MIGUSE-525604 format. One record per atom (N, C-alpha, C): residue number from 1; residue in one letter; atom name; z, y, x. Coordinates in Angstrom, 1 decimal. Last residue first. Layout:
<pagus>
[NUM; A; CA; [Z; Y; X]]
...
</pagus>
This chain:
<pagus>
[90; Q; N; [163.4; 145.3; 103.0]]
[90; Q; CA; [161.8; 145.4; 102.8]]
[90; Q; C; [161.0; 146.7; 102.7]]
[89; I; N; [165.8; 144.7; 103.2]]
[89; I; CA; [164.9; 145.5; 104.3]]
[89; I; C; [163.8; 145.4; 104.2]]
[88; A; N; [166.4; 143.7; 101.2]]
[88; A; CA; [167.5; 145.0; 101.1]]
[88; A; C; [166.3; 145.6; 102.4]]
[87; D; N; [165.4; 141.0; 101.5]]
[87; D; CA; [165.1; 142.1; 100.1]]
[87; D; C; [165.7; 143.5; 100.5]]
[86; K; N; [167.2; 139.7; 102.9]]
[86; K; CA; [165.6; 140.0; 103.2]]
[86; K; C; [165.3; 141.1; 102.3]]
[85; L; N; [169.3; 140.1; 102.0]]
[85; L; CA; [169.5; 140.5; 103.0]]
[85; L; C; [167.6; 140.6; 103.2]]
[84; A; N; [169.0; 138.0; 99.2]]
[84; A; CA; [169.2; 140.4; 99.4]]
[84; A; C; [169.0; 140.6; 100.1]]
[83; K; N; [168.3; 135.7; 100.7]]
[83; K; CA; [167.5; 136.2; 100.1]]
[83; K; C; [167.8; 138.2; 99.8]]
[82; G; N; [170.0; 136.1; 104.0]]
[82; G; CA; [169.7; 135.5; 103.0]]
[82; G; C; [168.6; 136.3; 102.2]]
[81; A; N; [168.9; 134.7; 107.4]]
[81; A; CA; [169.3; 135.8; 106.5]]
[81; A; C; [168.6; 135.1; 105.3]]
[80; K; N; [170.2; 132.4; 109.7]]
[80; K; CA; [169.2; 132.8; 108.6]]
[80; K; C; [169.8; 133.8; 107.3]]
[79; F; N; [171.3; 131.8; 112.9]]
[79; F; CA; [171.5; 132.7; 111.3]]
[79; F; C; [170.2; 132.8; 110.7]]
[78; V; N; [172.8; 129.4; 114.6]]
[78; V; CA; [171.1; 129.6; 114.1]]
[78; V; C; [171.6; 130.5; 113.2]]
[77; P; N; [173.4; 128.2; 118.7]]
[77; P; CA; [173.9; 128.8; 116.6]]
[77; P; C; [172.7; 129.7; 116.5]]
[76; A; N; [172.3; 125.1; 119.0]]
[76; A; CA; [172.1; 126.2; 119.3]]
[76; A; C; [172.5; 127.2; 118.1]]
[75; K; N; [172.5; 122.1; 121.7]]
[75; K; CA; [173.2; 122.8; 120.5]]
[75; K; C; [173.2; 124.2; 120.4]]
[74; S; N; [170.7; 119.6; 123.6]]
[74; S; CA; [171.5; 121.2; 123.5]]
[74; S; C; [171.9; 122.0; 122.3]]
[73; A; N; [169.3; 118.3; 126.0]]
[73; A; CA; [169.4; 118.2; 125.0]]
[73; A; C; [170.5; 119.2; 124.8]]
[72; A; N; [167.6; 119.5; 129.3]]
[72; A; CA; [168.4; 118.6; 128.6]]
[72; A; C; [168.8; 119.3; 127.0]]
[71; I; N; [164.1; 119.4; 130.7]]
[71; I; CA; [165.3; 119.6; 129.3]]
[71; I; C; [166.4; 119.5; 128.6]]
[70; E; N; [162.9; 118.3; 133.6]]
[70; E; CA; [163.0; 118.0; 132.0]]
[70; E; C; [164.7; 118.8; 131.8]]
[69; V; N; [159.3; 119.7; 134.3]]
[69; V; CA; [161.0; 119.8; 134.4]]
[69; V; C; [161.5; 119.0; 133.3]]
[68; P; N; [156.7; 119.4; 136.2]]
[68; P; CA; [157.5; 119.2; 134.9]]
[68; P; C; [159.1; 119.4; 135.2]]
[67; E; N; [155.3; 122.6; 138.1]]
[67; E; CA; [156.1; 121.0; 138.3]]
[67; E; C; [156.9; 120.9; 136.6]]
[66; K; N; [153.9; 124.9; 138.4]]
[66; K; CA; [153.8; 124.1; 137.8]]
[66; K; C; [154.2; 122.7; 137.6]]
[65; T; N; [155.8; 126.9; 139.6]]
[65; T; CA; [155.3; 125.9; 140.3]]
[65; T; C; [154.6; 124.5; 139.8]]
[64; R; N; [156.1; 128.8; 137.6]]
[64; R; CA; [155.9; 129.2; 139.2]]
[64; R; C; [155.1; 127.6; 140.1]]
[63; P; N; [157.2; 127.7; 135.9]]
[63; P; CA; [156.1; 128.3; 135.7]]
[63; P; C; [155.6; 129.0; 137.4]]
[62; N; N; [157.9; 124.2; 135.0]]
[62; N; CA; [158.2; 125.5; 136.2]]
[62; N; C; [156.9; 125.7; 136.2]]
[61; R; N; [157.9; 122.6; 132.0]]
[61; R; CA; [157.0; 122.9; 133.0]]
[61; R; C; [157.5; 124.2; 133.9]]
[60; G; N; [159.7; 120.6; 130.1]]
[60; G; CA; [159.3; 121.5; 130.1]]
[60; G; C; [158.3; 121.7; 131.5]]
[59; T; N; [160.6; 118.0; 128.1]]
[59; T; CA; [159.4; 118.0; 129.5]]
[59; T; C; [159.4; 119.5; 129.0]]
[58; R; N; [163.5; 117.1; 126.1]]
[58; R; CA; [162.3; 117.9; 126.6]]
[58; R; C; [161.7; 117.5; 127.8]]
[57; A; N; [165.9; 116.5; 123.9]]
[57; A; CA; [165.4; 116.8; 124.9]]
[57; A; C; [164.1; 117.2; 125.2]]
[56; A; N; [166.3; 118.8; 120.7]]
[56; A; CA; [166.1; 117.5; 121.3]]
[56; A; C; [165.7; 118.1; 123.0]]
[55; R; N; [168.8; 120.7; 119.5]]
[55; R; CA; [167.9; 120.4; 120.4]]
[55; R; C; [167.7; 119.5; 121.3]]
[54; A; N; [170.9; 121.2; 116.5]]
[54; A; CA; [170.4; 120.5; 117.4]]
[54; A; C; [169.1; 120.5; 118.0]]
[53; K; N; [172.2; 124.0; 115.2]]
[53; K; CA; [170.9; 123.7; 115.1]]
[53; K; C; [170.6; 122.4; 116.4]]
[52; V; N; [175.3; 125.3; 112.8]]
[52; V; CA; [174.6; 125.1; 114.0]]
[52; V; C; [173.1; 124.2; 114.8]]
[51; E; N; [174.4; 128.4; 111.4]]
[51; E; CA; [175.0; 126.7; 111.4]]
[51; E; C; [174.2; 126.7; 113.0]]
[50; F; N; [175.4; 131.1; 108.8]]
[50; F; CA; [175.3; 131.1; 110.6]]
[50; F; C; [175.8; 128.8; 110.3]]
[49; S; N; [173.1; 132.6; 106.7]]
[49; S; CA; [173.9; 131.5; 106.4]]
[49; S; C; [174.2; 131.6; 108.0]]
[48; G; N; [173.9; 135.9; 104.3]]
[48; G; CA; [172.6; 134.6; 104.8]]
[48; G; C; [174.2; 133.8; 105.6]]
[47; F; N; [174.1; 137.5; 101.7]]
[47; F; CA; [173.7; 138.0; 103.3]]
[47; F; C; [172.9; 137.2; 104.3]]
[46; G; N; [174.0; 135.9; 99.6]]
[46; G; CA; [173.5; 137.0; 99.8]]
[46; G; C; [172.8; 137.9; 100.9]]
[45; V; N; [176.9; 134.4; 100.4]]
[45; V; CA; [176.3; 134.6; 99.8]]
[45; V; C; [175.6; 135.7; 99.5]]
[44; L; N; [177.3; 133.0; 103.6]]
[44; L; CA; [177.7; 134.3; 103.0]]
[44; L; C; [176.7; 134.7; 101.9]]
[43; Q; N; [178.3; 129.9; 105.3]]
[43; Q; CA; [177.7; 130.8; 103.9]]
[43; Q; C; [178.2; 132.2; 103.8]]
[42; V; N; [178.6; 128.7; 107.9]]
[42; V; CA; [179.1; 129.5; 107.1]]
[42; V; C; [178.3; 129.9; 106.4]]
[41; K; N; [179.2; 124.9; 108.6]]
[41; K; CA; [177.8; 126.0; 108.5]]
[41; K; C; [179.0; 126.9; 108.0]]
[40; N; N; [180.1; 122.9; 111.4]]
[40; N; CA; [180.3; 123.7; 110.0]]
[40; N; C; [179.3; 125.0; 109.8]]
[39; E; N; [181.1; 122.4; 113.9]]
[39; E; CA; [179.6; 121.9; 113.4]]
[39; E; C; [179.8; 122.7; 112.0]]
[38; A; N; [183.3; 123.3; 114.8]]
[38; A; CA; [183.3; 122.2; 114.3]]
[38; A; C; [181.8; 121.9; 114.3]]
[37; K; N; [182.1; 125.6; 116.1]]
[37; K; CA; [182.3; 124.6; 116.7]]
[37; K; C; [182.6; 123.2; 116.8]]
[36; L; N; [181.3; 127.1; 113.7]]
[36; L; CA; [180.5; 126.4; 114.5]]
[36; L; C; [180.6; 125.2; 115.5]]
[35; A; N; [183.9; 128.0; 113.2]]
[35; A; CA; [183.7; 126.8; 112.5]]
[35; A; C; [182.3; 126.3; 112.5]]
[34; N; N; [184.6; 129.4; 115.1]]
[34; N; CA; [185.1; 127.9; 115.4]]
[34; N; C; [184.7; 126.9; 114.1]]
[33; E; N; [183.1; 131.1; 114.9]]
[33; E; CA; [182.8; 130.8; 116.6]]
[33; E; C; [183.4; 129.0; 115.6]]
[32; V; N; [184.4; 132.5; 112.4]]
[32; V; CA; [182.8; 131.9; 112.1]]
[32; V; C; [182.6; 131.0; 114.1]]
[31; V; N; [186.7; 133.3; 113.0]]
[31; V; CA; [186.2; 132.3; 112.5]]
[31; V; C; [185.1; 131.6; 112.5]]
[30; G; N; [186.0; 135.1; 115.1]]
[30; G; CA; [186.6; 134.3; 115.7]]
[30; G; C; [186.1; 132.8; 115.2]]
[29; T; N; [184.4; 136.9; 113.6]]
[29; T; CA; [183.8; 136.4; 115.0]]
[29; T; C; [184.3; 135.4; 115.0]]
[28; F; N; [186.7; 137.9; 111.7]]
[28; F; CA; [185.4; 137.3; 111.7]]
[28; F; C; [184.8; 136.7; 112.5]]
[27; A; N; [188.6; 138.6; 114.1]]
[27; A; CA; [189.5; 137.7; 113.4]]
[27; A; C; [187.9; 137.0; 112.5]]
[26; N; N; [186.9; 140.7; 114.7]]
[26; N; CA; [187.2; 140.1; 115.8]]
[26; N; C; [188.0; 138.6; 115.1]]
[25; L; N; [186.6; 143.0; 112.2]]
[25; L; CA; [185.6; 141.8; 113.1]]
[25; L; C; [186.0; 140.9; 114.1]]
[24; A; N; [189.5; 142.8; 112.2]]
[24; A; CA; [189.1; 143.0; 110.9]]
[24; A; C; [187.9; 141.7; 111.7]]
[23; I; N; [190.2; 144.4; 114.0]]
[23; I; CA; [191.1; 143.4; 114.3]]
[23; I; C; [190.3; 142.7; 113.1]]
[22; E; N; [188.6; 146.9; 113.9]]
[22; E; CA; [188.4; 146.2; 114.7]]
[22; E; C; [188.7; 144.6; 114.9]]
[21; C; N; [189.2; 148.2; 111.4]]
[21; C; CA; [188.6; 147.2; 111.5]]
[21; C; C; [188.1; 146.6; 112.5]]
[20; D; N; [192.1; 148.9; 112.0]]
[20; D; CA; [192.0; 148.1; 111.7]]
[20; D; C; [190.5; 146.8; 111.3]]
[19; K; N; [191.2; 150.5; 114.2]]
[19; K; CA; [192.0; 149.3; 115.1]]
[19; K; C; [191.6; 148.6; 113.2]]
[18; K; N; [190.0; 152.6; 112.2]]
[18; K; CA; [188.9; 152.2; 113.6]]
[18; K; C; [190.0; 150.7; 114.1]]
[17; P; N; [191.2; 152.8; 109.1]]
[17; P; CA; [191.1; 152.9; 110.4]]
[17; P; C; [190.3; 151.7; 111.4]]
[16; L; N; [189.0; 152.6; 106.3]]
[16; L; CA; [189.9; 152.0; 107.0]]
[16; L; C; [189.9; 152.8; 108.4]]
[15; G; N; [186.7; 153.5; 104.9]]
[15; G; CA; [187.9; 154.2; 105.3]]
[15; G; C; [189.2; 153.7; 105.5]]
[14; S; N; [184.5; 152.1; 104.7]]
[14; S; CA; [185.5; 151.5; 104.5]]
[14; S; C; [186.8; 152.4; 103.7]]
[13; A; N; [182.3; 153.3; 106.6]]
[13; A; CA; [182.4; 153.2; 105.0]]
[13; A; C; [183.2; 152.4; 104.1]]
[12; E; N; [183.9; 154.2; 109.0]]
[12; E; CA; [183.6; 155.3; 107.8]]
[12; E; C; [183.1; 154.6; 106.4]]
[11; A; N; [184.4; 151.4; 109.6]]
[11; A; CA; [186.0; 152.2; 109.7]]
[11; A; C; [185.3; 153.9; 108.5]]
[10; M; N; [181.9; 150.5; 110.3]]
[10; M; CA; [182.8; 150.0; 109.0]]
[10; M; C; [183.9; 150.3; 108.7]]
[9; A; N; [181.3; 152.3; 112.3]]
[9; A; CA; [180.4; 152.5; 111.0]]
[9; A; C; [180.8; 151.4; 110.0]]
[8; T; N; [183.0; 152.1; 114.0]]
[8; T; CA; [182.6; 153.3; 113.9]]
[8; T; C; [182.3; 153.1; 112.7]]
[7; I; N; [182.1; 149.0; 114.6]]
[7; I; CA; [183.6; 149.5; 114.1]]
[7; I; C; [183.5; 150.6; 113.8]]
[6; L; N; [179.4; 149.3; 115.8]]
[6; L; CA; [179.6; 148.5; 114.4]]
[6; L; C; [181.1; 149.0; 113.9]]
[5; E; N; [180.5; 150.7; 118.4]]
[5; E; CA; [179.3; 151.5; 116.9]]
[5; E; C; [179.9; 150.5; 115.6]]
[4; N; N; [180.9; 148.3; 119.2]]
[4; N; CA; [181.7; 149.8; 119.0]]
[4; N; C; [181.2; 150.6; 117.6]]
[3; K; N; [178.8; 146.6; 119.5]]
[3; K; CA; [180.2; 146.4; 119.0]]
[3; K; C; [180.9; 147.7; 118.8]]
[2; N; N; [175.9; 148.4; 119.0]]
[2; N; CA; [176.8; 147.7; 119.5]]
[2; N; C; [178.0; 147.4; 118.5]]
[1; M; N; [172.7; 148.7; 117.6]]
[1; M; CA; [173.8; 148.4; 117.2]]
[1; M; C; [175.1; 148.0; 118.0]]
</pagus>
């Protein structure tokens, strides 16, 4: 499902116009992005949580040349599904 399909599904489920659903979806993604930038956790009870995980620096290997490569430390967004969501898809 892409963004346009999600907006259409939201409009059908809520009875709201597509334009309003697009505004709401863009606001939601913007708020989550800003919270993660500030390294805050966004938790939606029953659905899941979004947070930032730190990845330590490590040594990898170039698969073509087999040479060791230093991989810098980084931060990655992570979504962890809540119990209700896990139960709903089983």
